GUDO-850608 format. One record per residue: x, y, z of N, C-alpha, C in turn. Coordinates in nm, 2 decimals, always signed. Layout:
<nodes>
+--------+--------+--------+--------+--------+--------+--------+--------+--------+
|     nX |     nY |     nZ |    caX |    caY |    caZ |     cX |     cY |     cZ |
+--------+--------+--------+--------+--------+--------+--------+--------+--------+
|      X |      Y |      Z |      X |      Y |      Z |      X |      Y |      Z |
...
+--------+--------+--------+--------+--------+--------+--------+--------+--------+
</nodes>
This chain:
<nodes>
+--------+--------+--------+--------+--------+--------+--------+--------+--------+
|     nX |     nY |     nZ |    caX |    caY |    caZ |     cX |     cY |     cZ |
+--------+--------+--------+--------+--------+--------+--------+--------+--------+
| +11.04 | +11.57 | +10.55 | +11.08 | +11.69 | +10.48 | +11.03 | +11.81 | +10.56 |
| +10.91 | +11.80 | +10.62 | +10.87 | +11.92 | +10.70 | +10.95 | +11.94 | +10.82 |
| +11.01 | +11.84 | +10.88 | +11.10 | +11.86 | +11.00 | +11.23 | +11.92 | +10.95 |
| +11.28 | +11.88 | +10.84 | +11.40 | +11.94 | +10.79 | +11.38 | +12.09 | +10.76 |
| +11.27 | +12.13 | +10.70 | +11.23 | +12.27 | +10.68 | +11.22 | +12.34 | +10.81 |
| +11.16 | +12.28 | +10.91 | +11.14 | +12.34 | +11.04 | +11.28 | +12.36 | +11.11 |
| +11.36 | +12.27 | +11.10 | +11.50 | +12.28 | +11.16 | +11.58 | +12.39 | +11.09 |
| +11.56 | +12.41 | +10.96 | +11.63 | +12.51 | +10.89 | +11.58 | +12.65 | +10.93 |
| +11.45 | +12.66 | +10.95 | +11.39 | +12.79 | +10.99 | +11.41 | +12.82 | +11.13 |
| +11.38 | +12.73 | +11.22 | +11.39 | +12.75 | +11.37 | +11.52 | +12.72 | +11.44 |
| +11.59 | +12.63 | +11.37 | +11.72 | +12.59 | +11.43 | +11.70 | +12.50 | +11.56 |
| +11.58 | +12.45 | +11.58 | +11.56 | +12.36 | +11.70 | +11.44 | +12.27 | +11.67 |
| +11.44 | +12.15 | +11.72 | +11.33 | +12.06 | +11.70 | +11.22 | +12.08 | +11.80 |
| +11.23 | +12.17 | +11.90 | +11.13 | +12.19 | +12.00 | +11.05 | +12.32 | +11.95 |
| +10.92 | +12.31 | +11.95 | +10.84 | +12.43 | +11.91 | +10.76 | +12.48 | +12.03 |
| +10.73 | +12.61 | +12.03 | +10.64 | +12.67 | +12.13 | +10.50 | +12.64 | +12.11 |
| +10.46 | +12.58 | +12.00 | +10.32 | +12.55 | +11.97 | +10.31 | +12.41 | +11.91 |
| +10.19 | +12.36 | +11.90 | +10.17 | +12.22 | +11.84 | +10.23 | +12.21 | +11.70 |
| +10.28 | +12.10 | +11.67 | +10.34 | +12.08 | +11.53 | +10.24 | +12.10 | +11.42 |
| +10.11 | +12.07 | +11.44 | +10.02 | +12.08 | +11.34 |  +9.99 | +12.23 | +11.31 |
| +10.03 | +12.32 | +11.40 | +10.02 | +12.46 | +11.37 | +10.15 | +12.53 | +11.32 |
| +10.25 | +12.44 | +11.31 | +10.38 | +12.49 | +11.27 | +10.38 | +12.50 | +11.11 |
| +10.33 | +12.41 | +11.05 | +10.32 | +12.40 | +10.90 | +10.18 | +12.40 | +10.86 |
| +10.14 | +12.50 | +10.77 | +10.01 | +12.51 | +10.72 |  +9.99 | +12.41 | +10.61 |
|  +9.88 | +12.34 | +10.62 |  +9.84 | +12.24 | +10.51 |  +9.72 | +12.29 | +10.44 |
|  +9.75 | +12.34 | +10.32 |  +9.65 | +12.41 | +10.24 |  +9.53 | +12.32 | +10.19 |
|  +9.56 | +12.19 | +10.17 |  +9.46 | +12.11 | +10.11 |  +9.41 | +12.00 | +10.21 |
|  +9.42 | +12.03 | +10.34 |  +9.37 | +11.94 | +10.44 |  +9.22 | +11.95 | +10.43 |
|  +9.15 | +11.83 | +10.45 |  +9.01 | +11.83 | +10.44 |  +8.94 | +11.82 | +10.57 |
|  +9.01 | +11.83 | +10.68 |  +8.95 | +11.82 | +10.81 |  +8.96 | +11.95 | +10.89 |
|  +8.99 | +12.06 | +10.82 |  +9.00 | +12.19 | +10.89 |  +8.95 | +12.29 | +10.79 |
|  +8.87 | +12.38 | +10.83 |  +8.81 | +12.49 | +10.74 |  +8.92 | +12.58 | +10.69 |
|  +8.91 | +12.62 | +10.57 |  +9.01 | +12.71 | +10.51 |  +9.03 | +12.84 | +10.59 |
|  +8.93 | +12.88 | +10.66 |  +8.94 | +13.00 | +10.74 |  +9.04 | +12.98 | +10.85 |
|  +9.04 | +12.86 | +10.91 |  +9.13 | +12.82 | +11.01 |  +9.28 | +12.81 | +10.96 |
|  +9.29 | +12.75 | +10.84 |  +9.42 | +12.74 | +10.78 |  +9.48 | +12.88 | +10.75 |
|  +9.39 | +12.97 | +10.70 |  +9.44 | +13.11 | +10.67 |  +9.47 | +13.18 | +10.80 |
|  +9.40 | +13.16 | +10.91 |  +9.43 | +13.22 | +11.04 |  +9.56 | +13.17 | +11.09 |
|  +9.59 | +13.04 | +11.07 |  +9.72 | +12.99 | +11.12 |  +9.83 | +13.06 | +11.04 |
|  +9.82 | +13.08 | +10.91 |  +9.92 | +13.15 | +10.83 |  +9.93 | +13.29 | +10.88 |
|  +9.82 | +13.36 | +10.90 |  +9.83 | +13.50 | +10.93 |  +9.89 | +13.52 | +11.07 |
|  +9.88 | +13.43 | +11.16 |  +9.93 | +13.44 | +11.30 | +10.08 | +13.41 | +11.30 |
| +10.14 | +13.35 | +11.20 | +10.28 | +13.31 | +11.20 | +10.36 | +13.44 | +11.17 |
| +10.46 | +13.47 | +11.25 | +10.55 | +13.58 | +11.23 | +10.68 | +13.54 | +11.17 |
| +10.71 | +13.41 | +11.17 | +10.83 | +13.36 | +11.12 | +10.82 | +13.33 | +10.97 |
| +10.94 | +13.29 | +10.92 | +10.93 | +13.25 | +10.78 | +10.85 | +13.13 | +10.77 |
| +10.75 | +13.13 | +10.68 | +10.65 | +13.02 | +10.68 | +10.69 | +12.91 | +10.58 |
| +10.64 | +12.79 | +10.61 | +10.65 | +12.69 | +10.51 | +10.51 | +12.62 | +10.50 |
| +10.48 | +12.57 | +10.39 | +10.34 | +12.52 | +10.36 | +10.36 | +12.38 | +10.30 |
| +10.27 | +12.29 | +10.35 | +10.27 | +12.16 | +10.30 | +10.14 | +12.14 | +10.21 |
| +10.16 | +12.09 | +10.10 | +10.05 | +12.06 | +10.01 | +10.07 | +11.94 |  +9.92 |
|  +9.97 | +11.87 |  +9.88 |  +9.98 | +11.76 |  +9.79 |  +9.94 | +11.81 |  +9.65 |
|  +9.92 | +11.94 |  +9.63 |  +9.89 | +11.99 |  +9.50 | +10.01 | +11.98 |  +9.41 |
|  +9.99 | +11.93 |  +9.28 | +10.10 | +11.92 |  +9.19 | +10.17 | +12.06 |  +9.17 |
| +10.29 | +12.06 |  +9.14 | +10.37 | +12.18 |  +9.13 | +10.31 | +12.27 |  +9.02 |
| +10.25 | +12.22 |  +8.91 | +10.19 | +12.31 |  +8.81 | +10.06 | +12.36 |  +8.86 |
| +10.01 | +12.32 |  +8.97 |  +9.89 | +12.38 |  +9.03 |  +9.91 | +12.49 |  +9.13 |
| +10.04 | +12.53 |  +9.15 | +10.07 | +12.63 |  +9.24 | +10.11 | +12.76 |  +9.17 |
| +10.08 | +12.87 |  +9.22 | +10.13 | +13.00 |  +9.16 | +10.28 | +13.01 |  +9.17 |
| +10.34 | +13.06 |  +9.07 | +10.49 | +13.08 |  +9.07 | +10.52 | +13.22 |  +9.13 |
| +10.61 | +13.23 |  +9.22 | +10.65 | +13.35 |  +9.28 | +10.80 | +13.35 |  +9.31 |
| +10.87 | +13.45 |  +9.26 | +11.02 | +13.45 |  +9.27 | +11.06 | +13.46 |  +9.42 |
| +10.97 | +13.51 |  +9.51 | +11.01 | +13.52 |  +9.65 | +11.00 | +13.39 |  +9.73 |
| +10.95 | +13.28 |  +9.66 | +10.92 | +13.16 |  +9.72 | +11.02 | +13.05 |  +9.68 |
| +11.06 | +12.97 |  +9.78 | +11.15 | +12.85 |  +9.75 | +11.05 | +12.73 |  +9.75 |
| +11.06 | +12.65 |  +9.64 | +10.97 | +12.54 |  +9.63 | +11.06 | +12.41 |  +9.65 |
| +11.01 | +12.32 |  +9.73 | +11.08 | +12.19 |  +9.74 | +10.98 | +12.09 |  +9.71 |
| +11.01 | +12.01 |  +9.61 | +10.92 | +11.91 |  +9.56 | +10.98 | +11.77 |  +9.60 |
| +10.89 | +11.69 |  +9.67 | +10.93 | +11.56 |  +9.71 | +10.85 | +11.46 |  +9.64 |
| +10.92 | +11.36 |  +9.58 | +10.85 | +11.25 |  +9.51 | +10.89 | +11.11 |  +9.58 |
| +10.81 | +11.02 |  +9.57 | +10.83 | +10.89 |  +9.62 | +10.82 | +10.78 |  +9.51 |
| +10.89 | +10.67 |  +9.53 | +10.87 | +10.56 |  +9.45 | +10.73 | +10.51 |  +9.46 |
| +10.65 | +10.50 |  +9.35 | +10.51 | +10.46 |  +9.36 | +10.49 | +10.33 |  +9.44 |
| +10.58 | +10.24 |  +9.43 | +10.56 | +10.11 |  +9.50 | +10.57 | +10.14 |  +9.65 |
| +10.66 | +10.23 |  +9.70 | +10.67 | +10.26 |  +9.84 | +10.54 | +10.34 |  +9.88 |
| +10.49 | +10.43 |  +9.80 | +10.37 | +10.51 |  +9.83 | +10.25 | +10.41 |  +9.84 |
| +10.24 | +10.31 |  +9.76 | +10.13 | +10.22 |  +9.77 | +10.13 | +10.14 |  +9.90 |
| +10.25 | +10.09 |  +9.93 | +10.26 | +10.02 | +10.06 | +10.23 | +10.11 | +10.18 |
| +10.28 | +10.23 | +10.18 | +10.26 | +10.32 | +10.29 | +10.11 | +10.36 | +10.29 |
| +10.05 | +10.38 | +10.18 |  +9.90 | +10.41 | +10.18 |  +9.82 | +10.29 | +10.24 |
|  +9.86 | +10.17 | +10.20 |  +9.79 | +10.06 | +10.26 |  +9.80 | +10.05 | +10.41 |
|  +9.92 | +10.08 | +10.46 |  +9.94 | +10.08 | +10.61 |  +9.86 | +10.20 | +10.67 |
|  +9.86 | +10.31 | +10.61 |  +9.79 | +10.43 | +10.66 |  +9.64 | +10.40 | +10.66 |
|  +9.58 | +10.34 | +10.55 |  +9.44 | +10.31 | +10.55 |  +9.40 | +10.21 | +10.65 |
|  +9.49 | +10.11 | +10.68 |  +9.45 | +10.00 | +10.77 |  +9.45 | +10.06 | +10.92 |
|  +9.52 | +10.17 | +10.94 |  +9.53 | +10.23 | +11.07 |  +9.42 | +10.34 | +11.09 |
|  +9.35 | +10.37 | +10.99 |  +9.26 | +10.48 | +10.99 |  +9.12 | +10.44 | +11.04 |
|  +9.06 | +10.52 | +11.13 |  +8.92 | +10.49 | +11.17 |  +8.83 | +10.56 | +11.08 |
|  +8.78 | +10.49 | +10.98 |  +8.70 | +10.54 | +10.87 |  +8.56 | +10.59 | +10.92 |
|  +8.52 | +10.55 | +11.03 |  +8.39 | +10.59 | +11.09 |  +8.40 | +10.74 | +11.14 |
|  +8.52 | +10.78 | +11.18 |  +8.54 | +10.91 | +11.24 |  +8.56 | +11.02 | +11.13 |
|  +8.63 | +10.98 | +11.03 |  +8.67 | +11.08 | +10.92 |  +8.56 | +11.16 | +10.86 |
|  +8.44 | +11.10 | +10.83 |  +8.34 | +11.18 | +10.77 |  +8.29 | +11.30 | +10.85 |
|  +8.30 | +11.29 | +10.98 |  +8.26 | +11.40 | +11.07 |  +8.33 | +11.53 | +11.04 |
|  +8.47 | +11.54 | +11.06 |  +8.54 | +11.66 | +11.03 |  +8.54 | +11.70 | +10.89 |
|  +8.54 | +11.60 | +10.80 |  +8.54 | +11.64 | +10.65 |  +8.40 | +11.70 | +10.62 |
|  +8.29 | +11.64 | +10.67 |  +8.16 | +11.69 | +10.64 |  +8.14 | +11.83 | +10.70 |
|  +8.20 | +11.86 | +10.81 |  +8.19 | +11.99 | +10.88 |  +8.26 | +12.10 | +10.80 |
|  +8.38 | +12.06 | +10.74 |  +8.46 | +12.16 | +10.67 |  +8.42 | +12.17 | +10.52 |
|  +8.35 | +12.07 | +10.46 |  +8.32 | +12.08 | +10.32 |  +8.24 | +12.20 | +10.29 |
|  +8.29 | +12.27 | +10.19 |  +8.23 | +12.39 | +10.15 |  +8.24 | +12.51 | +10.24 |
|  +8.31 | +12.50 | +10.35 |  +8.33 | +12.61 | +10.44 |  +8.43 | +12.70 | +10.38 |
|  +8.41 | +12.83 | +10.38 |  +8.50 | +12.93 | +10.33 |  +8.55 | +13.01 | +10.44 |
+--------+--------+--------+--------+--------+--------+--------+--------+--------+
</nodes>
């Protein structure tokens, strides 16, 4: 979905900057919120934001287009299992611990 949004905004699949700086992820726990805000502030194009926050947890704004994506829970469970089996759990606490509570 984020690539579809990027293609609609930029008209090209090649970006002049890293993909992780193309779309801001508000609820990521491995980067400080000040860095996420700086990424948003630096963007001069129409922005799109990725979040796992439920729709009722977001402020409503008439100027914003909201796209909500849902998955079959069975598919999400299988995908989560694959994701967790590929994750290096010894490395994750480092970045999360560094950003926890950072404003």
